[in-house]
C-alpha positions as CSV (number, residue, x, y, z in Angstrom):
1,X,31.4,11.7,-11.4
2,X,28.0,10.2,-12.1
3,X,24.9,11.0,-10.0
4,X,23.2,8.0,-8.3
5,X,20.2,7.4,-6.2
6,X,19.5,4.7,-3.6
7,X,16.3,3.7,-1.9
8,X,16.6,3.3,1.9
9,X,14.5,2.5,4.9
10,X,15.4,3.6,8.4
11,X,13.8,4.1,11.8
12,X,12.9,7.8,12.4
13,X,15.2,7.9,15.5
14,X,18.2,7.2,13.2
15,X,17.6,9.7,10.5
16,X,19.8,12.5,11.9
17,X,22.8,10.2,12.3
18,X,22.3,8.9,8.7
19,X,22.0,12.5,7.3
20,X,25.3,13.4,9.1
21,X,27.1,10.4,7.7
22,X,25.8,11.0,4.2
23,X,26.7,14.7,4.4
24,X,30.3,13.8,5.3
25,X,30.6,12.1,1.9
26,X,28.7,14.6,-0.1
27,X,25.3,12.8,-0.3
28,X,21.8,13.9,0.7
29,X,18.7,12.2,2.0
30,X,15.0,13.0,1.3
31,X,12.1,11.2,3.0
32,X,9.5,9.8,0.6
33,X,6.3,11.2,2.1
34,X,4.1,9.0,-0.1
35,X,5.7,5.7,1.1
36,X,4.1,4.2,4.2
37,X,5.3,1.4,6.4
38,X,2.2,-0.6,7.3
39,X,3.7,-1.3,10.7
40,X,4.6,2.3,11.2
41,X,8.2,1.5,12.1
42,X,10.3,2.8,9.2
43,X,10.7,5.9,7.1
44,X,11.4,5.4,3.4
45,X,13.5,7.7,1.4
46,X,16.1,8.4,-1.2
47,X,19.9,8.9,-0.9
48,X,21.4,11.0,-3.8
49,X,25.1,11.5,-4.4
50,X,27.9,11.3,-7.0
51,X,30.5,8.6,-7.4
52,X,32.9,7.1,-9.9
53,X,32.4,3.5,-8.5
54,X,31.0,0.8,-10.7
55,X,27.3,0.6,-10.2
56,X,27.5,-2.8,-8.6
57,X,29.8,-1.4,-5.9
58,X,27.6,1.5,-4.8
59,X,25.6,-0.6,-2.3
60,X,28.7,-1.9,-0.6
61,X,30.1,1.6,-0.3
62,X,26.9,2.9,1.2
63,X,26.9,0.0,3.6
64,X,30.3,1.2,4.8
65,X,29.2,4.8,5.1
66,X,26.1,3.9,7.0
67,X,27.6,1.1,9.1
68,X,26.1,1.0,12.6
69,X,23.4,3.5,11.9
70,X,20.6,1.0,11.0
71,X,19.7,2.1,7.5
72,X,18.7,-0.6,5.1
73,X,19.7,0.1,1.5
74,X,17.1,-1.4,-0.8
75,X,18.4,-0.6,-4.3
76,X,20.6,1.8,-6.1
77,X,21.2,3.0,-9.6
78,X,23.0,5.6,-11.6
79,X,20.8,8.2,-13.2
80,X,17.9,10.3,-12.0
81,X,16.3,9.0,-8.7
82,X,13.0,8.3,-10.4
83,X,14.7,5.8,-12.7
84,X,15.4,3.3,-9.9
85,X,13.7,0.0,-10.8
86,X,11.2,-1.5,-8.4
């Protein structure tokens, strides 16, 4: 298994549902306290987990895990969370 990280944005009201769905598949979420939505609508954060999927399939898998919750997956990458390209 390889560790991955994914940037996500989500409305604060949906965070607890997202955390529960991520927990069910062994992933965690951490809010990025330094990222600010100018409109004040979204929280930004990082999903971290482990997978054996090819890197280009991680986004599709996360879409399935988070279907119906309202999270938007911005980018994903294997390796330390701070290595996700902008």
